[in-house]
C-alpha positions as CSV (number, residue, x, y, z in Angstrom):
1,M,-19.6,22.6,-7.2
2,V,-18.1,21.4,-10.5
3,A,-19.7,17.9,-10.3
4,R,-23.0,19.6,-9.5
5,W,-22.7,21.7,-12.7
6,V,-21.9,18.8,-14.8
7,K,-24.8,16.7,-13.5
8,Q,-27.2,19.6,-14.0
9,H,-26.2,20.2,-17.6
10,S,-25.3,16.7,-19.0
11,R,-27.0,13.3,-19.0
12,L,-23.5,11.6,-19.4
13,P,-22.0,9.9,-16.4
14,C,-19.8,12.1,-14.3
15,I,-16.5,10.6,-12.9
16,V,-14.5,13.0,-10.9
17,K,-10.7,12.3,-10.9
18,L,-9.1,13.0,-7.5
19,T,-5.7,14.5,-6.9
20,P,-3.3,12.8,-4.4
21,N,-1.7,16.2,-3.8
22,I,-3.9,16.8,-0.7
23,T,-3.7,16.1,3.0
24,D,-7.0,14.1,3.2
25,I,-8.4,12.5,0.2
26,R,-11.8,12.0,1.9
27,I,-12.5,15.8,1.8
28,S,-12.5,16.0,-2.0
29,A,-14.2,12.6,-2.3
30,R,-17.0,13.7,0.0
31,A,-17.4,17.0,-2.1
32,A,-17.6,15.2,-5.3
33,H,-20.1,12.7,-3.7
34,A,-22.2,15.6,-2.4
35,G,-22.2,17.1,-5.9
36,G,-23.8,14.1,-7.3
37,T,-20.8,12.5,-9.1
38,D,-21.6,9.0,-10.4
39,A,-18.1,7.7,-9.4
40,V,-14.6,8.9,-8.5
41,S,-11.2,7.8,-10.0
42,L,-7.9,8.0,-8.2
43,I,-5.2,8.8,-8.0
44,N,-3.8,11.3,-10.4
45,T,-0.1,11.9,-10.6
46,I,1.9,13.1,-7.6
47,N,3.7,16.4,-7.8
48,S,7.5,15.6,-7.7
49,I,10.9,16.5,-9.0
50,T,12.5,13.2,-9.9
51,T,16.1,14.3,-10.6
52,I,18.5,17.3,-10.7
53,D,21.0,17.8,-13.5
54,L,24.1,18.7,-11.4
55,D,25.8,20.3,-14.4
56,L,22.9,22.6,-15.3
57,M,21.8,22.8,-11.6
58,A,18.2,22.5,-12.7
59,P,15.4,19.9,-12.5
60,T,15.2,17.5,-15.4
61,P,13.9,17.6,-18.0
62,T,15.0,21.1,-18.7
63,V,13.6,23.8,-20.9
64,D,16.0,26.6,-21.8
65,G,17.9,25.8,-18.6
66,K,14.9,25.7,-16.3
67,G,12.8,22.9,-14.9
68,T,9.7,22.5,-12.7
69,H,7.8,19.6,-10.9
70,G,6.0,17.0,-12.9
71,G,3.5,14.2,-12.3
72,Y,5.0,11.1,-10.8
73,C,3.3,7.8,-11.7
74,G,4.0,4.1,-12.0
75,P,4.6,1.3,-9.5
76,A,6.1,3.5,-6.9
77,V,2.8,5.4,-6.3
78,R,0.7,2.2,-6.0
79,P,0.9,2.0,-2.1
80,I,-0.3,5.6,-2.0
81,A,-3.2,4.8,-4.3
82,L,-4.2,1.7,-2.3
83,N,-4.3,3.8,0.9
84,M,-6.4,6.5,-0.6
85,V,-8.8,4.0,-2.3
86,A,-9.2,2.3,1.1
87,E,-9.8,5.8,2.9
88,I,-12.7,6.5,0.6
89,A,-14.2,3.0,0.6
90,R,-14.3,2.8,4.5
91,D,-15.4,6.4,5.0
92,A,-19.1,6.6,6.3
93,Q,-19.8,9.5,4.0
94,T,-18.6,8.0,0.8
95,A,-19.2,4.3,1.5
96,G,-20.6,2.6,-1.6
97,L,-19.4,5.4,-3.9
98,P,-18.2,3.7,-7.1
99,I,-14.4,3.9,-7.5
100,S,-12.1,3.5,-10.5
101,A,-8.7,2.8,-9.3
102,I,-5.5,4.2,-10.8
103,G,-1.8,4.1,-9.9
104,G,1.0,1.7,-10.7
105,I,-1.3,-1.1,-11.8
106,G,0.7,-3.6,-14.0
107,T,-0.4,-7.1,-12.9
108,W,-3.5,-9.1,-12.1
109,R,-2.5,-9.1,-8.5
110,D,-2.4,-5.2,-8.4
111,A,-5.9,-5.2,-10.0
112,A,-7.3,-7.7,-7.4
113,E,-5.8,-5.7,-4.5
114,F,-7.6,-2.5,-5.6
115,M,-10.7,-4.5,-6.1
116,A,-10.4,-6.0,-2.6
117,L,-10.4,-2.5,-1.3
118,G,-13.6,-1.6,-3.1
119,A,-12.6,-0.6,-6.6
120,G,-15.1,-1.7,-9.3
121,N,-12.6,-1.4,-12.0
122,V,-8.9,-0.3,-12.7
123,Q,-7.1,1.8,-15.2
124,V,-3.7,1.0,-16.7
125,C,-1.3,3.7,-18.2
126,T,2.4,3.4,-17.3
127,A,2.4,-0.5,-17.7
128,A,0.9,-0.2,-21.2
129,M,3.6,2.4,-22.0
130,H,6.3,0.0,-21.1
131,Y,4.8,-3.2,-22.3
132,G,2.0,-2.4,-24.8
133,F,-1.6,-3.1,-24.6
134,R,-1.1,-6.9,-24.6
135,I,-0.3,-6.5,-20.9
136,V,-4.1,-6.1,-20.3
137,D,-4.7,-9.5,-21.8
138,D,-2.3,-11.0,-19.3
139,M,-3.9,-9.2,-16.4
140,I,-7.3,-10.4,-17.5
141,S,-6.2,-14.0,-17.8
142,G,-4.2,-13.9,-14.6
143,L,-7.2,-12.5,-12.7
144,S,-9.5,-15.0,-14.1
145,N,-7.2,-17.9,-13.1
146,W,-6.9,-16.5,-9.6
147,M,-10.7,-16.1,-9.3
148,D,-11.2,-19.7,-10.4
149,S,-8.7,-20.9,-7.8
150,K,-10.7,-19.0,-5.1
151,G,-14.1,-20.0,-6.4
152,Y,-15.0,-16.5,-7.2
153,K,-17.5,-16.3,-10.1
154,T,-17.6,-12.5,-10.4
155,I,-15.6,-9.6,-9.2
156,E,-18.4,-8.7,-6.8
157,D,-17.7,-12.0,-4.9
158,F,-14.5,-10.4,-3.5
159,R,-14.8,-6.7,-4.2
160,G,-14.5,-4.7,-0.9
161,R,-13.7,-7.7,1.2
162,A,-10.5,-6.3,2.6
163,I,-12.2,-3.1,3.7
164,K,-13.3,-4.5,7.1
165,N,-9.7,-5.4,7.9
166,V,-8.3,-1.8,7.3
167,T,-8.4,0.1,10.6
168,D,-6.8,3.1,12.3
169,W,-3.5,2.8,14.1
170,K,-5.1,3.4,17.4
171,F,-7.2,0.2,17.3
172,L,-4.3,-2.2,16.5
173,N,-3.5,-4.7,19.2
174,L,-0.5,-3.4,21.1
175,K,-0.1,-6.9,22.8
176,Y,0.3,-8.6,19.5
177,D,3.9,-9.9,19.6
178,I,6.0,-11.6,16.9
179,K,9.5,-12.7,16.8
180,A,11.8,-13.4,13.8
181,R,13.0,-17.0,13.4
182,I,16.0,-17.9,11.2
183,N,16.0,-21.4,9.6
184,Q,19.6,-22.6,10.0
185,D,19.2,-25.2,7.5
186,L,18.3,-22.6,4.7
187,C,20.6,-19.8,6.0
188,I,23.4,-19.1,3.6
189,K,25.2,-16.9,6.1
190,C,25.2,-13.8,4.1
191,G,24.8,-11.6,7.0
192,L,22.3,-9.2,5.5
193,C,19.9,-9.7,8.3
194,H,22.5,-8.9,10.9
195,I,23.6,-5.8,9.0
196,A,20.1,-4.5,8.7
197,C,19.2,-5.1,12.3
198,E,22.6,-4.0,13.8
199,D,22.9,-0.7,11.8
200,T,19.3,0.4,11.3
201,A,17.0,-1.4,13.8
202,H,17.3,-3.0,17.2
203,Q,20.6,-5.0,17.3
204,A,18.7,-8.2,17.9
205,I,20.6,-10.6,15.7
206,L,23.9,-12.4,16.8
207,R,26.5,-13.0,14.2
208,E,28.7,-15.7,15.9
209,K,28.3,-18.7,17.9
210,E,31.2,-20.7,19.3
211,G,33.6,-18.7,17.1
212,Q,31.6,-19.6,14.0
213,R,29.6,-17.3,11.6
214,H,26.1,-17.9,12.9
215,F,23.0,-15.7,12.8
216,E,20.4,-16.0,15.6
217,V,17.7,-13.8,16.9
218,V,17.8,-12.5,20.5
219,D,14.1,-12.6,21.5
220,D,14.5,-10.0,24.3
221,E,15.6,-7.5,21.7
222,C,13.4,-8.4,18.8
223,V,10.4,-6.2,18.3
224,G,9.0,-8.1,15.3
225,C,9.7,-5.3,12.7
226,N,10.1,-7.8,9.8
227,L,13.2,-5.9,8.5
228,C,15.4,-9.0,8.6
229,M,12.7,-11.1,6.7
230,H,12.5,-8.5,3.9
231,V,16.3,-8.2,3.3
232,C,16.9,-12.0,3.4
233,P,17.7,-13.3,-0.2
234,V,16.4,-16.9,0.6
235,D,12.7,-17.6,0.5
236,D,11.2,-18.6,3.8
237,C,14.6,-18.6,5.6
238,I,13.4,-16.0,8.0
239,T,9.8,-16.2,9.2
240,M,7.8,-14.4,11.8
241,E,6.3,-16.4,14.8
242,R,3.5,-15.1,17.0
243,V,4.5,-15.5,20.8
244,D,1.9,-13.4,22.7
245,D,-0.9,-14.9,24.8
246,G,-3.7,-13.7,22.6
247,S,-4.9,-10.9,24.8
248,Y,-5.8,-7.5,23.4
249,Q,-5.3,-3.8,24.2
250,N,-5.2,-0.8,21.9
251,W,-3.9,2.7,22.3
252,T,-7.4,4.1,23.2
253,T,-7.2,2.5,26.5
254,H,-3.4,2.2,27.1
255,P,-2.0,3.8,30.3
256,N,0.6,5.6,28.4
257,N,-2.0,7.5,26.5
258,P,-2.7,10.8,28.3
259,M,-6.2,10.8,26.7
260,A,-6.9,7.2,27.3
261,E,-10.6,6.2,27.5
262,K,-11.8,4.5,30.7
263,A,-12.2,0.7,30.3
């Protein structure tokens, strides 16, 4: 409704900024698109209470002893923004709608990721607050160097290329199977992989062999969750190896699904 009013009474471009404080971002994007908006920008800040003053027993910052929620932004919201940009870009009702991406963008790679999901441009705020406007020059040069290395002459050469590879969970291959592999030559025997797996995952990593400190994956217990790889402090010490036979089945036809479709 608001977008329609703006388009009726102004010749200026109309860009609707979308809030992430909603269950399904596609609903507001569809409404803006139906109203004739020229583009959408997202995301706005996320409603949050970041800390509590345990002496005042009130959210911070406080005003006369009281506090309220504020808008959370910066790098922590980038994954949320990426998902919402992707949802709009791959939605049949909003496909092709110009998108200006916002949310924790501070490097050329951040910008490239949003553009790969369909954004035509990006906006920077928090990073500029931290590092000044010169950070934009760094982002431009970094993006340009990366594009040269890939042979991309313009942003349109790669914009939206990742959209086709974003899917719904039910269509993922349930027979895809990977296992963790620990490079014993690189392992420093810190044990972080074992602790993470033993205490919070699948108890799939041994910590001893022949009485010596040794970390090794038990394939029968490993589900390929990647947790050990992420906590390992040594680059490429833990990698993931595909071990399935290449067959495919998703949840829509799986026998455990009570609403499974017939093959």
